[in-house]
NUZA-382538 format. One line per 4 residues: their letters; for each residue z, x, y of N, C-alpha, C, O, CB. Coordinates in steps of 0.02 Angstrom, whole numbers, plus 32768, in hexadecimal, padded with zeros to 4 digits. Atoms other than C-alpha are relative to their C-alpha. Glycine has a CB too. Layout:
N
A = Z:X:Y:Z:X:Y:Z:X:Y:Z:X:Y:Z:X:Y | ... .
END
This chain:
111
XXXX = 7FE2:803C:7FB9:800B:7FF4:8000:8003:8038:8044:7FEE:802F:807D:806D:7FD6:7FEE | 7FEE:7FB8:7FB6:8035:8099:807B:7FAC:801C:800C:7F97:8025:8045:8046:8063:7FD8 | 8037:7FEE:800B:7F82:80D3:8045:7FCB:7FC6:8022:7F96:7FE1:8032:7FFE:800E:7FB8 | 802F:803E:7FFE:7F1E:802A:8074:8024:8006:8061:7FFF:7FFA:8091:8017:7FA4:7FB6 .
XXXX = 7FED:8012:7FB3:7F8D:802D:8128:7FE8:8032:802C:7FC5:8026:805D:8050:7FFA:800D | 8029:7FCD:7FE6:7F65:80DF:8156:7FC0:8008:8002:7FA9:8026:8032:800D:802A:7FEB | 8055:7FFC:8005:7EA7:80D3:8125:7FF1:7FCA:8040:7FCE:7FD9:8071:7FD7:7FDE:7FA5 | 800A:803D:7FC6:7EAE:8023:8197:800E:8029:8049:7FE7:801D:8078:8043:7FB6:7FF6 .
XXXX = 7FE9:7FE2:7FBD:7F02:8093:822B:7FD6:8031:8014:7FCF:803B:8051:8044:801D:8000 | 8033:7FCC:7FF9:7E81:8121:8214:7FC0:7FE5:8019:7F9F:8000:8046:7FF4:8021:7FC0 | 8035:801A:7FE6:7DFC:80B3:8228:8006:7FD2:8046:7FD0:7FB8:8052:7FE7:7FDD:7FCB | 7FEE:8016:7FD2:7E43:8061:82C7:8006:8039:8034:7FEC:8031:806B:8033:7FDC:7FF2 .
XXXX = 8015:7FD5:7FE1:7E59:8106:8307:7FC5:8016:8011:7FBA:802C:8049:8012:801C:7FF1 | 8058:7FDF:7FF8:7D97:813A:82EC:7FFF:7FDC:8028:8009:7FF9:805E:7FBC:7FFD:7FCB | 8024:802C:7FE2:7D63:808E:833D:8025:8017:8044:7FF5:802B:8064:8002:7FB2:7FE2 | 7FDB:7FED:7FC6:7DD9:80BF:83DA:7FDD:8035:801C:7FBE:8039:8051:8045:8012:7FF3 .
XXXX = 8034:7FB5:7FE9:7D8F:816F:83D9:7FBE:8002:8013:7FA3:8023:803F:7FF7:8030:7FCA | 804C:8024:7FE8:7CED:8125:83DF:7FF3:7FF5:8041:7FD1:801B:8062:7FF5:7FBB:7FE6 | 8018:800A:7FCC:7CF1:80C3:8473:801D:8026:8042:8007:8025:807B:8002:7FC2:8002 | 7FEB:7FD4:7FD9:7D57:8137:84C2:7FD7:8039:802A:7FD2:8045:8066:8028:8017:7FDC .
XXXX = 8038:7FDD:7FEE:7CD2:81BB:84B2:7FC1:7FF8:8024:7FA6:801E:804C:7FF3:800E:7FD9 | 803D:801E:7FD6:7C41:8152:84E4:8021:7FF7:8035:7FEF:7FF3:8059:7FD9:7FBE:7FEA | 8003:8013:7FC7:7C92:812E:857C:8009:8046:8026:7FEA:8050:805A:802F:7FC8:800C | 800B:7FC5:7FD7:7CC0:81E3:85AD:7FB2:8025:7FFA:7FA0:804A:8028:8039:8033:7FEB .
XXXX = 8044:7FF1:7FF5:7C0F:820F:8589:7FCC:7FE8:802B:7F9E:800A:8041:7FEB:7FFA:7FD4 | 8026:801A:7FE0:7BC1:819B:85E1:800D:800E:8053:7FE5:8010:8082:8002:7FBF:7FE8 | 7FD9:7FF1:7FBE:7C49:81C1:8672:7FE3:8024:8024:7FD1:8018:805D:803C:801C:7FFD | 801C:7FA8:8005:7C07:8275:8670:7FC6:8000:800E:7FB9:802F:8034:8001:802A:7FB9 .
XXXX = 8038:8008:7FE8:7B51:823B:8683:7FE1:7FDA:8020:7FA6:7FE8:8028:7FEA:8003:7FE7 | 8010:8014:7FC3:7B3B:81CB:86FA:804C:7FE0:801C:806B:7FB5:7FFC:7FBF:7FCA:7FFC | 7FBF:8006:7FDE:7BDA:81B9:8764:8009:7FB1:802A:803E:7F91:802F:8003:8045:8039 | 8004:8049:7FBF:7BB0:8114:87E3:7FEE:7FDD:7FDC:8013:7FAC:7FE1:7FD0:7FF9:8048 .
XXXX = 8020:803C:8023:7B54:80AB:8771:8018:7FF9:7FBC:7FF0:7FD4:7F9F:7FB5:8004:7FFC | 7FEE:7FF6:803D:7BA6:80BD:86CE:802B:7FD0:7FE8:803A:7FD7:7FAC:8017:8039:7FF9 | 7FDF:8047:8002:7C0E:800F:86D5:7FC9:7FE5:7FE1:7FC7:7FDB:7FA5:8019:7FD9:8047 | 8032:8030:7FF7:7B70:7FB5:86EB:7FC6:8022:7FB8:7F9F:7FFB:7F9C:7FDD:8002:8060 .
XXXX = 8026:7FF9:8056:7B15:801B:863B:802D:7FD7:7FE3:801E:7FA0:7FCD:7FFD:8055:7FD1 | 7FD8:8019:8039:7B9F:7FF0:85E3:7FEA:7FB5:7FF8:7FC2:7F9E:7FCF:8053:8007:800E | 8013:8042:8009:7B96:7F44:8601:7FC4:7FF7:7FFC:7FCF:7FC7:7FD8:8014:7FDA:802A | 803F:7FFA:800F:7AE8:7F41:85F1:7FF0:800A:7FAA:7FC3:7FF0:7F8A:7FE8:803A:802C .
XXXX = 8010:7FF1:804C:7AF4:7F7F:853B:8027:7FDE:7FE1:8016:7FCE:7FA8:8005:8044:7FE5 | 7FE9:8042:8016:7B7F:7EFF:8525:7FD8:7FCB:7FF6:7FD4:7FB2:7FBE:8028:7FEB:8026 | 802D:8035:7FF8:7B02:7E79:855D:7FC0:8008:7FBF:7FB4:7FD9:7F99:7FE2:8005:8053 | 8038:7FFC:8038:7A6C:7EBE:84E2:801C:8000:7FC4:7FFB:7FE8:7F96:7FD4:803B:8001 .
XXXX = 7FE6:8010:803C:7AE0:7EC5:845D:8002:7FB7:7FF1:7FE5:7F96:7FC6:803F:801B:7FFC | 7FE5:804E:800E:7B24:7E1E:846C:7FB7:7FBC:7FF2:7FB7:7F87:7FD4:8037:7FE7:8058 | 8042:802C:8009:7A5A:7DD6:8482:7FE7:8002:7FB4:7FCB:7FD7:7F91:7FC1:801F:8031 | 8025:7FFB:8044:7A34:7E2E:83E4:8038:7FF1:7FBE:8030:8004:7F84:7FDB:8054:7FFA .
XXXX = 7FDD:8019:8045:7ACE:7DDB:837A:8033:8031:7FEA:805F:801A:7FC5:7FCB:7FF7:7FC1 | 7FD5:7FDC:8010:7B31:7E84:8369:8042:8000:8025:8051:801E:8058:7FE7:8034:7FFF | 7FA6:801A:7FF6:7BEF:7E43:8371:8011:804E:8001:8008:8067:8038:8033:7FC8:7FAE | 7FDF:7FBD:8006:7C31:7EF0:834A:7FE4:8029:8037:8009:8056:8049:7FF4:8024:7FB9 .
XXXX = 8017:7FCC:7FE3:7BC8:7F49:83BC:8013:7FDD:8059:8028:8002:8086:7FA6:8012:7FE3 | 7FEA:801A:7FD0:7BE6:7EC9:844C:804F:8012:8019:805F:8027:8051:7FF2:7FC1:7FF2 | 7FB8:7FE1:7FF2:7C9F:7EF0:8448:8003:8044:800A:8030:8059:802E:802E:7FF4:7FCA | 7FF5:7FC3:7FFC:7C81:7F9D:8439:7FFF:8018:8055:8025:8038:8079:7FCA:8022:7FD0 .
XXXX = 8016:7FF4:7FA2:7C26:7F9C:84F4:8020:7FF0:8011:8036:801B:8037:7FCF:7FE8:802C | 7FD2:8027:7FD9:7C9C:7F2A:8530:8034:8031:800C:8038:804C:8043:8019:7FBF:7FDE | 7FC7:7FC8:800F:7D30:7FA1:84FF:7FE5:8040:8039:8009:8059:8063:7FFF:801F:7F9C | 8012:7FC2:7FE6:7CBD:8030:8548:8011:8001:8048:8037:8028:8064:7FB9:800E:7FF5 .
XXXX = 7FFA:801B:7FC5:7CA8:7FD4:85EB:8050:7FF7:802B:805C:7FFD:8067:7FDE:7FC0:7FF2 | 7FB2:800C:7FDD:7D68:7FB3:860F:8011:803A:8003:8037:8048:8032:803B:7FD7:7FDB | 7FE1:7FB8:8003:7D83:8070:85DC:7FE2:801C:803C:8009:802D:8069:7FEF:802E:7FB9 | 8017:7FFB:7FB4:7D25:8097:8669:8006:7FFB:8029:7FF8:8026:8053:7FE8:7FF6:8014 .
XXXX = 7FF0:8021:7FC4:7D59:802D:86DD:8056:8026:8009:807C:8026:8039:7FF9:7F9F:7FF5 | 7FB2:7FF4:800A:7E01:8078:86A2:8009:8055:8011:803E:806B:8027:801B:7FE9:7FA5 | 8004:7FBC:7FF8:7DD3:8136:86B0:7FD9:8022:8037:7FE1:805C:8048:7FEC:8015:7FCA | 8029:7FE1:7FBF:7D52:8144:8743:8004:7FE6:8030:8005:7FA9:8034:7FC1:8005:8000 .
XXXX = 7FE0:800B:7FC7:7D7B:814B:87E2:7FB5:7FE2:8017:7FA1:7FA8:801B:8029:8044:802A | 8058:800C:7FF4:7CBE:8156:8810:7FD1:7FCC:800A:7FA7:7FC2:8036:7FE2:8012:7FD2 | 8030:8025:801C:7C7A:80D0:87B3:8006:7FC2:8027:803B:7FA4:802F:8006:7FF8:7FB6 | 8001:8049:7FD0:7C3B:8034:8826:8009:7FC6:7FC6:7FE9:7FC6:7F91:7FA8:7FF0:8032 .
XXXX = 7FF5:8038:801E:7C7E:7F94:87E0:8008:7FB8:801D:803B:7F97:8020:802E:800E:7FE3 | 8012:8036:7FB7:7C26:7F04:8861:7FF5:7FC9:7FB6:7FD6:7FDB:7F84:7F9E:8018:804E | 8009:8039:8041:7C2D:7E5C:87DC:7FB5:7FF1:801A:7F8A:7FF7:7FEE:803F:7FAC:7FFE | 803E:801D:7FED:7B90:7E20:8843:7FD7:8034:7FE1:7FA4:8018:7FCC:7FF3:7FF4:804F .
XXXX = 803F:7FDD:8022:7B27:7EB7:87F5:7FFA:7FF0:7FC4:7FC3:7FDE:7FB1:7FFF:8046:7FFE | 7FF3:800F:803F:7B5C:7E99:8756:7FDC:7FAA:7FF2:7FB0:7FA0:7FC9:8057:8009:7FF7 | 8011:8044:800E:7B41:7DD2:875E:7FB1:7FFA:8029:7FB0:7FFC:8066:8042:7FC8:801E | 803A:8010:7FE2:7A81:7DB5:8780:8002:7FBA:803D:8014:7F80:8033:7FD2:7FF3:7FC2 .
XXXX = 7FFE:8048:7FDA:7A72:7D3F:8811:7FB3:7FEE:8021:7FA5:7FBC:8043:803E:8005:8044 | 8041:8000:7FDF:79BC:7D5D:8841:7FE2:7FCA:7FF1:7FC9:7FA6:801C:7FD8:8034:7FF2 | 802A:803D:8024:7972:7CDE:87CA:801D:7FC9:7FF3:804B:7FC5:7FCB:7FE7:800E:7FC2 | 7FE3:804C:8014:7992:7C26:87CB:8000:7FE7:7FC4:8020:7FB3:7FBF:7FE1:7FCF:801C .
XXXX = 7FFE:7FFC:8039:7976:7C29:871F:8031:801E:7FD9:803C:805A:7FDF:7FD5:8011:7FF6 | 7FDD:7FDC:802B:79F7:7C3A:8696:7FE3:8018:7FBB:7FCB:7FF7:7F8D:8035:7FDE:7FF9 | 8020:7FE5:8037:79C7:7CB0:8621:8041:8019:7FD0:807B:801A:7FE3:7FCB:803C:8019 | 7FC4:7FF1:8030:7A2B:7CEA:8580:800F:8034:8015:804C:8034:801B:7FFA:8003:7FB7 .
XXXX = 7FDB:7FDF:7FD9:7A3F:7D81:85D3:8039:8007:802B:8069:802B:801D:7FE9:8007:8011 | 7FEB:8006:7FDE:7A88:7D51:866A:804C:7FE0:7FD5:8085:7FF7:7FDC:7FD2:7FE5:802D | 7FC9:8031:802A:7AFE:7CDB:85F9:803D:8035:7FDF:807B:8035:7FE3:7FD2:7FD0:7FB6 | 7FD4:7FC9:801E:7B35:7D77:8596:802D:8027:8023:8068:8034:8018:7FDD:802C:7FE4 .
XXXX = 7FE6:7FC6:7FB9:7B52:7DEA:862E:8053:7FDA:8018:808D:7FED:8022:7FB4:7FF8:805E | 7FB3:8036:7FE0:7BD7:7D64:8665:8039:7FF8:7FC5:8071:7FE6:7FD6:7FE5:7F9B:8016 | 7FD1:8003:8031:7C33:7D64:85C1:8011:804E:7FFC:804E:8059:7FF7:7FE3:7FDC:7FBB | 7FDC:7FC1:7FFB:7C44:7E24:85C4:802A:8014:8034:804B:8049:8033:7FDA:802C:7FFD .
XXXX = 7FD8:7FF3:7FC6:7C96:7E1D:865E:804B:7FFB:7FF2:8074:8029:7FF7:7FED:7FD1:8036 | 7FAE:800F:8012:7D3E:7DC5:8629:8005:8016:7FB9:8039:8001:7FA0:801B:7FA8:8007 | 7FEE:7FDF:8030:7D2B:7E23:8585:801C:8051:800B:8047:806D:7FEA:7FCA:7FF9:7FD9 | 8002:7FB9:7FDD:7D26:7ED1:85DF:8055:7FF1:8024:8087:8012:8014:7FAE:800D:8047 .
XXXX = 7FB8:7FF1:7FDE:7DC2:7E9E:864F:8038:7FDD:7FD9:806A:7FCD:7FF9:8004:7FE5:8051 | 7FD2:800E:8033:7E26:7E5C:85AD:8005:8033:7FDC:803F:803F:7FCA:7FF3:7FCB:7FD9 | 7FFD:7FC8:8010:7DF9:7EF9:855F:8020:803D:8018:8030:806F:7FF7:7FD6:8005:7FFC | 7FDD:7FD2:7FCF:7E44:7F56:85F9:8044:7FE6:800B:8071:800B:8020:7FD9:8005:8046 .
XXXX = 7FB5:800F:800D:7EDC:7EF6:85EA:8022:800E:7FDD:805C:801C:7FEF:8011:7FD6:7FFA | 7FE5:8007:8036:7F02:7F02:8540:8002:7FD5:7FD4:8026:7FDD:7FA3:8026:8007:8008 | 7FF5:803C:8015:7EDE:7E55:8507:7FC4:8008:7FCD:7FC4:7FD9:7FA6:8002:7FC5:8039 | 8033:8012:8024:7E36:7E7D:84A3:8015:8036:7FC1:8013:8073:7FCA:7FB2:8007:802A .
XXX = 7FF7:7FD8:8049:7E66:7EC4:83E7:7FDF:7FFC:7FD5:7FF4:8007:7F9C:8030:7FF9:7FDE | 8036:7FFE:8045:7DCF:7EB0:8384:7FD3:803A:800A:7FC5:8047:8045:7FCA:7FB7:7FF6 | 803D:7FDA:8007:7D4B:7F35:8357:8034:8047:8016:801B:807F:801A:7FB2:7FE3:803A .
END
């Protein structure tokens, strides 16, 4: 039983390391627009139906918001407001932002 619990903990740590590493790598590559890039990747994963990847990139966006001092985080830039039609991508981006906020506050526990 202890081996199962230790294996589960190792798996959780590996997941955490993955999104923290992705956040650091994105932040180092493109400082100002890194938050938007993570949100775009989350929206793309959501549209493709990849739930685990969606949660991963939402957590990456939350981690970027936590660690990056120069990252822009204007909600108006994340939500497409220029098009009057409701696209699937626009709806999914609006879902990403609250999830990223929950992840930042420690309320998101999946993946």
